[in-house]
N, CA, C and O of each residue as an XYZ file, in Angstrom:
480
protein
N      81.411    -17.860    -11.690
C      80.595    -18.453    -12.731
C      79.559    -19.375    -12.077
O      79.899    -20.212    -11.241
N      78.299    -19.211    -12.466
C      77.237    -20.052    -11.910
C      77.288    -21.450    -12.531
O      77.898    -21.636    -13.584
N      76.655    -22.431    -11.889
C      76.617    -23.773    -12.472
C      75.991    -23.790    -13.874
O      76.449    -24.536    -14.740
N      74.961    -22.987    -14.106
C      74.343    -22.959    -15.443
C      75.285    -22.311    -16.459
O      75.321    -22.731    -17.616
N      76.043    -21.303    -16.048
C      77.030    -20.689    -16.946
C      78.109    -21.700    -17.325
O      78.562    -21.730    -18.469
N      78.524    -22.536    -16.354
C      79.506    -23.590    -16.656
C      78.917    -24.584    -17.658
O      79.604    -25.028    -18.578
N      77.637    -24.930    -17.474
C      76.977    -25.842    -18.419
C      76.954    -25.230    -19.810
O      77.248    -25.912    -20.791
N      76.606    -23.950    -19.906
C      76.559    -23.285    -21.214
C      77.941    -23.239    -21.862
O      78.067    -23.392    -23.077
N      78.961    -23.032    -21.059
C      80.325    -23.015    -21.594
C      80.654    -24.379    -22.219
O      81.232    -24.447    -23.303
N      80.286    -25.448    -21.534
C      80.530    -26.799    -22.044
C      79.664    -27.079    -23.276
O      80.130    -27.692    -24.236
N      78.413    -26.634    -23.249
C      77.515    -26.836    -24.391
C      78.045    -26.076    -25.600
O      78.013    -26.599    -26.714
N      78.537    -24.840    -25.404
C      79.155    -24.090    -26.507
C      80.249    -24.915    -27.166
O      80.304    -25.033    -28.390
N      81.110    -25.477    -26.347
C      82.220    -26.280    -26.844
C      81.713    -27.504    -27.607
O      82.206    -27.809    -28.693
N      80.737    -28.198    -27.042
C      80.186    -29.390    -27.707
C      79.537    -29.037    -29.039
O      79.709    -29.755    -30.024
N      78.798    -27.945    -29.073
C      78.181    -27.520    -30.334
C      79.252    -27.202    -31.377
O      79.151    -27.627    -32.528
N      80.269    -26.458    -30.974
C      81.347    -26.091    -31.901
C      82.085    -27.328    -32.395
O      82.417    -27.414    -33.577
N      82.348    -28.284    -31.512
C      83.028    -29.515    -31.913
C      82.177    -30.339    -32.880
O      82.700    -31.134    -33.661
N      80.859    -30.136    -32.816
C      79.941    -30.848    -33.710
C      79.701    -30.094    -35.012
O      78.926    -30.548    -35.853
N      80.357    -28.947    -35.188
C      80.259    -28.208    -36.435
C      79.290    -27.038    -36.430
O      79.134    -26.367    -37.450
N      78.639    -26.780    -35.307
C      77.716    -25.645    -35.222
C      78.506    -24.351    -35.030
O      79.518    -24.337    -34.328
N      78.051    -23.279    -35.647
C      78.611    -21.951    -35.443
C      77.754    -21.291    -34.364
O      76.578    -21.008    -34.592
N      78.336    -21.049    -33.202
C      77.599    -20.474    -32.068
C      77.690    -18.955    -32.143
O      78.780    -18.388    -32.227
N      76.524    -18.302    -32.113
C      76.465    -16.844    -32.230
C      75.601    -16.251    -31.123
O      74.671    -16.887    -30.627
N      75.932    -15.012    -30.748
C      75.061    -14.243    -29.869
C      73.870    -13.773    -30.702
O      74.012    -13.543    -31.903
N      72.715    -13.630    -30.088
C      71.532    -13.251    -30.874
C      71.681    -11.863    -31.495
O      71.084    -11.594    -32.537
N      72.471    -10.970    -30.872
C      72.662     -9.624    -31.420
C      73.501     -9.634    -32.694
O      73.540     -8.644    -33.424
N      74.176    -10.757    -32.959
C      75.024    -10.868    -34.140
C      74.596    -12.030    -35.036
O      75.426    -12.669    -35.684
N      73.299    -12.292    -35.061
C      72.767    -13.416    -35.824
C      73.046    -13.279    -37.315
O      72.738    -12.264    -37.940
N      73.642    -14.342    -37.863
C      73.882    -14.440    -39.299
C      73.612    -15.889    -39.694
O      74.497    -16.740    -39.612
N      72.386    -16.156    -40.120
C      72.001    -17.528    -40.450
C      72.698    -18.061    -41.684
O      72.659    -19.264    -41.943
N      73.338    -17.187    -42.452
C      74.080    -17.606    -43.645
C      75.541    -17.905    -43.331
O      76.321    -18.167    -44.246
N      75.930    -17.871    -42.052
C      77.328    -18.085    -41.672
C      77.810    -19.502    -41.940
O      79.015    -19.732    -42.045
N      76.901    -20.445    -42.052
C      77.264    -21.839    -42.295
C      76.017    -22.698    -42.275
O      74.921    -22.196    -42.029
N      76.171    -23.986    -42.533
C      75.005    -24.872    -42.586
C      74.346    -25.099    -41.226
O      73.154    -25.401    -41.166
N      75.095    -24.959    -40.144
C      74.559    -25.144    -38.799
C      74.893    -23.947    -37.930
O      76.064    -23.687    -37.651
N      73.858    -23.204    -37.494
C      74.057    -22.012    -36.668
C      73.262    -22.182    -35.378
O      72.084    -22.540    -35.408
N      73.909    -21.926    -34.257
C      73.275    -21.986    -32.944
C      73.240    -20.574    -32.371
O      74.286    -19.971    -32.131
N      72.026    -20.047    -32.151
C      71.856    -18.708    -31.603
C      71.664    -18.830    -30.100
O      70.763    -19.528    -29.634
N      72.516    -18.147    -29.344
C      72.422    -18.166    -27.880
C      71.342    -17.199    -27.407
O      71.185    -16.105    -27.949
N      70.603    -17.624    -26.389
C      69.577    -16.805    -25.742
C      68.588    -16.222    -26.752
O      68.316    -15.021    -26.748
N      68.065    -17.071    -27.599
C      67.124    -16.667    -28.647
C      65.772    -16.306    -28.045
O      65.225    -17.045    -27.226
N      65.249    -15.171    -28.458
C      63.935    -14.743    -27.995
C      62.845    -15.550    -28.689
O      62.894    -15.797    -29.894
N      61.869    -15.950    -27.898
C      60.718    -16.699    -28.402
C      59.450    -16.062    -27.845
O      59.516    -15.228    -26.942
N      58.303    -16.451    -28.378
C      57.023    -15.983    -27.840
C      56.818    -16.494    -26.417
O      56.131    -15.861    -25.616
N      57.414    -17.635    -26.110
C      57.188    -18.321    -24.839
C      58.367    -18.223    -23.886
O      58.420    -18.967    -22.907
N      59.299    -17.344    -24.137
C      60.453    -17.203    -23.255
C      61.726    -16.993    -24.044
O      61.722    -16.393    -25.119
N      62.797    -17.491    -23.500
C      64.113    -17.347    -24.114
C      64.802    -18.710    -24.088
O      65.097    -19.242    -23.018
N      65.053    -19.265    -25.261
C      65.748    -20.548    -25.351
C      67.241    -20.317    -25.175
O      67.787    -19.349    -25.703
N      67.897    -21.194    -24.443
C      69.345    -21.059    -24.285
C      70.027    -21.099    -25.643
O      70.972    -20.349    -25.892
N      69.548    -21.975    -26.523
C      70.070    -22.066    -27.896
C      68.909    -22.386    -28.831
O      68.029    -23.181    -28.500
N      68.919    -21.764    -29.986
C      68.002    -22.102    -31.061
C      68.872    -22.525    -32.234
O      69.677    -21.738    -32.732
N      68.712    -23.765    -32.673
C      69.557    -24.327    -33.717
C      68.908    -24.170    -35.084
O      67.722    -24.448    -35.262
N      69.707    -23.719    -36.047
C      69.259    -23.535    -37.423
C      70.080    -24.437    -38.338
O      71.309    -24.445    -38.275
N      69.402    -25.185    -39.172
C      70.045    -26.020    -40.189
C      69.688    -25.445    -41.551
O      68.515    -25.363    -41.916
N      70.701    -25.052    -42.289
C      70.497    -24.431    -43.602
C      69.521    -23.257    -43.539
O      68.660    -23.101    -44.404
N      69.673    -22.435    -42.499
C      68.914    -21.199    -42.369
C      67.524    -21.321    -41.782
O      66.809    -20.324    -41.684
N      67.119    -22.540    -41.381
C      65.785    -22.725    -40.802
C      65.903    -23.327    -39.401
O      66.712    -24.224    -39.165
N      65.084    -22.819    -38.477
C      65.082    -23.348    -37.107
C      64.660    -24.814    -37.125
O      63.703    -25.208    -37.792
N      65.423    -25.610    -36.357
C      65.148    -27.047    -36.332
C      65.080    -27.622    -34.917
O      64.477    -28.674    -34.704
N      65.704    -26.930    -33.937
C      65.742    -27.485    -32.581
C      66.040    -26.397    -31.556
O      66.538    -25.321    -31.886
N      65.721    -26.710    -30.307
C      66.129    -25.878    -29.182
C      67.044    -26.699    -28.278
O      66.998    -27.929    -28.268
N      67.870    -25.990    -27.526
C      68.704    -26.619    -26.504
C      68.477    -25.847    -25.211
O      68.672    -24.633    -25.162
N      68.071    -26.544    -24.183
C      67.880    -25.930    -22.872
C      69.037    -26.359    -21.974
O      69.255    -27.553    -21.769
N      69.773    -25.397    -21.441
C      70.921    -25.665    -20.579
C      70.491    -25.675    -19.115
O      69.740    -24.809    -18.665
N      70.975    -26.655    -18.398
C      70.713    -26.756    -16.964
C      72.013    -27.103    -16.248
O      72.920    -27.668    -16.859
N      72.117    -26.772    -14.961
C      73.349    -27.066    -14.231
C      73.560    -28.567    -14.038
O      72.614    -29.354    -14.070
N      74.800    -28.936    -13.842
C      75.192    -30.323    -13.575
C      74.337    -30.898    -12.454
O      74.117    -30.249    -11.431
N      73.858    -32.120    -12.657
C      73.064    -32.803    -11.647
C      71.566    -32.568    -11.775
O      70.783    -33.194    -11.060
N      71.157    -31.688    -12.665
C      69.738    -31.383    -12.861
C      69.054    -32.565    -13.523
O      69.645    -33.206    -14.392
N      67.837    -32.865    -13.137
C      67.064    -33.944    -13.752
C      66.470    -33.435    -15.061
O      65.507    -32.668    -15.052
N      67.038    -33.856    -16.178
C      66.679    -33.300    -17.478
C      65.252    -33.620    -17.904
O      64.628    -32.820    -18.600
N      64.729    -34.757    -17.508
C      63.368    -35.110    -17.908
C      62.363    -34.086    -17.378
O      61.283    -33.929    -17.948
N      62.705    -33.400    -16.309
C      61.790    -32.404    -15.732
C      61.700    -31.131    -16.568
O      60.882    -30.260    -16.272
N      62.522    -31.007    -17.603
C      62.551    -29.806    -18.443
C      61.774    -30.017    -19.750
O      61.695    -29.104    -20.572
N      61.209    -31.194    -19.945
C      60.489    -31.492    -21.187
C      59.379    -30.489    -21.476
O      59.211    -30.067    -22.620
N      58.634    -30.111    -20.472
C      57.547    -29.161    -20.667
C      58.048    -27.820    -21.164
O      57.446    -27.208    -22.047
N      59.146    -27.368    -20.595
C      59.751    -26.103    -21.022
C      60.200    -26.201    -22.478
O      59.940    -25.291    -23.265
N      60.855    -27.269    -22.838
C      61.291    -27.472    -24.219
C      60.105    -27.559    -25.168
O      60.168    -27.066    -26.295
N      59.031    -28.182    -24.716
C      57.834    -28.286    -25.536
C      57.226    -26.917    -25.837
O      56.758    -26.674    -26.949
N      57.232    -26.028    -24.851
C      56.730    -24.665    -25.076
C      57.610    -23.930    -26.083
O      57.105    -23.183    -26.922
N      58.911    -24.139    -26.004
C      59.826    -23.477    -26.937
C      59.596    -23.965    -28.365
O      59.726    -23.195    -29.317
N      59.257    -25.233    -28.512
C      59.063    -25.818    -29.845
C      57.903    -25.176    -30.592
O      57.883    -25.172    -31.823
N      56.946    -24.640    -29.863
C      55.774    -24.023    -30.491
C      55.792    -22.500    -30.381
O      54.867    -21.837    -30.850
N      56.828    -21.943    -29.771
C      56.834    -20.517    -29.478
C      57.756    -19.670    -30.325
O      58.167    -18.594    -29.890
N      58.092    -20.119    -31.517
C      58.994    -19.325    -32.352
C      58.350    -18.012    -32.789
O      57.159    -17.958    -33.097
N      59.152    -16.973    -32.807
C      58.699    -15.702    -33.362
C      58.513    -15.872    -34.863
O      59.166    -16.710    -35.485
N      57.640    -15.089    -35.431
C      57.346    -15.195    -36.862
C      58.540    -14.845    -37.746
O      58.556    -15.191    -38.927
N      59.534    -14.166    -37.190
C      60.702    -13.771    -37.983
C      61.608    -14.950    -38.323
O      62.438    -14.848    -39.225
N      61.458    -16.079    -37.606
C      62.341    -17.218    -37.817
C      61.788    -18.169    -38.875
O      60.673    -18.668    -38.725
N      62.545    -18.427    -39.939
C      62.149    -19.526    -40.823
C      62.318    -20.838    -40.059
O      63.200    -20.942    -39.207
N      61.499    -21.825    -40.345
C      61.559    -23.081    -39.577
C      61.286    -24.278    -40.473
O      60.652    -24.163    -41.522
N      61.779    -25.426    -40.036
C      61.558    -26.664    -40.776
C      60.142    -27.171    -40.589
O      59.550    -27.724    -41.516
N      59.604    -26.991    -39.415
C      58.226    -27.407    -39.146
C      57.737    -26.692    -37.899
O      58.518    -26.097    -37.156
N      56.436    -26.762    -37.687
C      55.844    -26.165    -36.502
C      54.941    -27.214    -35.875
O      53.919    -27.560    -36.467
N      55.273    -27.724    -34.719
C      56.378    -27.315    -33.852
C      57.732    -27.777    -34.394
O      57.808    -28.574    -35.329
N      58.784    -27.260    -33.787
C      60.129    -27.693    -34.180
C      60.256    -29.199    -33.955
O      59.701    -29.725    -32.990
N      60.974    -29.895    -34.826
C      61.025    -31.348    -34.715
C      61.920    -31.895    -33.606
O      61.718    -33.027    -33.167
N      62.897    -31.127    -33.143
C      63.870    -31.680    -32.194
C      64.065    -30.770    -30.991
O      63.931    -29.550    -31.084
N      64.386    -31.394    -29.852
C      64.697    -30.655    -28.629
C      65.808    -31.370    -27.878
O      65.887    -32.598    -27.861
N      66.657    -30.572    -27.261
C      67.725    -31.089    -26.419
C      67.646    -30.393    -25.067
O      67.334    -29.205    -24.982
N      67.929    -31.140    -24.026
C      68.147    -30.583    -22.702
C      69.524    -31.088    -22.296
O      69.829    -32.270    -22.453
N      70.354    -30.189    -21.772
C      71.725    -30.608    -21.510
C      72.323    -29.910    -20.289
O      72.019    -28.753    -19.997
N      73.176    -30.645    -19.592
C      73.983    -30.081    -18.507
C      75.412    -29.823    -18.988
O      76.238    -29.295    -18.244
N      75.690    -30.190    -20.205
C      77.044    -30.106    -20.726
C      77.778    -31.432    -20.603
O      78.692    -31.710    -21.378
N      77.384    -32.251    -19.633
C      77.972    -33.589    -19.507
C      76.928    -34.670    -19.789
O      77.274    -35.803    -20.123
N      75.666    -34.316    -19.656
C      74.567    -35.231    -19.969
C      73.598    -34.481    -20.887
O      73.280    -33.317    -20.642
N      73.136    -35.150    -21.940
C      72.217    -34.518    -22.888
C      71.060    -35.457    -23.178
O      71.245    -36.656    -23.384
N      69.876    -34.894    -23.191
C      68.651    -35.629    -23.507
C      68.122    -35.104    -24.837
O      68.135    -33.896    -25.077
N      67.656    -36.003    -25.702
C      67.192    -35.650    -27.041
C      65.754    -36.118    -27.232
O      65.405    -37.239    -26.863
N      64.920    -35.250    -27.813
C      63.555    -35.618    -28.172
C      63.370    -35.419    -29.662
O      63.673    -34.354    -30.199
N      62.873    -36.446    -30.326
C      62.566    -36.410    -31.754
C      61.046    -36.395    -31.898
O      60.396    -37.428    -31.739
N      60.486    -35.237    -32.193
C      59.034    -35.120    -32.324
C      58.515    -35.730    -33.631
O      57.304    -35.860    -33.809
N      59.399    -36.099    -34.528
C      58.991    -36.762    -35.762
C      58.664    -38.231    -35.531
O      58.011    -38.870    -36.356
N      59.124    -38.758    -34.399
C      58.879    -40.155    -34.039
C      57.473    -40.263    -33.441
O      57.247    -39.867    -32.297
N      56.545    -40.792    -34.211
C      55.143    -40.871    -33.774
C      54.950    -41.797    -32.588
O      53.908    -41.740    -31.935
N      55.919    -42.644    -32.289
C      55.778    -43.536    -31.136
C      56.086    -42.803    -29.825
O      55.872    -43.343    -28.740
N      56.585    -41.578    -29.935
C      56.869    -40.781    -28.739
C      55.551    -40.195    -28.239
O      55.050    -39.220    -28.799
N      55.003    -40.774    -27.209
C      53.677    -40.385    -26.724
C      53.662    -39.021    -26.053
O      52.586    -38.488    -25.782
N      54.826    -38.441    -25.777
C      54.870    -37.141    -25.107
C      54.468    -36.017    -26.037
O      54.068    -34.950    -25.574
N      54.566    -36.232    -27.352
C      54.295    -35.151    -28.307
C      53.170    -35.567    -29.179
O      52.763    -34.814    -30.064
């Protein structure tokens, strides 16, 4: 198992413990519950490790990185994912309001609704 696979395994567990239903993209069912996390979701700008849906609408991405990775260096990648949704996905806003970068033991959160965040 690669370090990133170990991170994804831990992130799966954390998402499930938080009430998210984690699904493979080939078995996507946005009606499965109020919070659905699609693994390896296809986007116009790449493939997000997770695309989070709240009440059937995309709301956030999660980018998985191996333990020890500097998460702040992934902000640009997460920013591209926030604006790169395929037209098939219903969404809360464009760009998506939230982004996470995680190693499974450390998680970074960006709230794009916070106007004081100069990065967005």
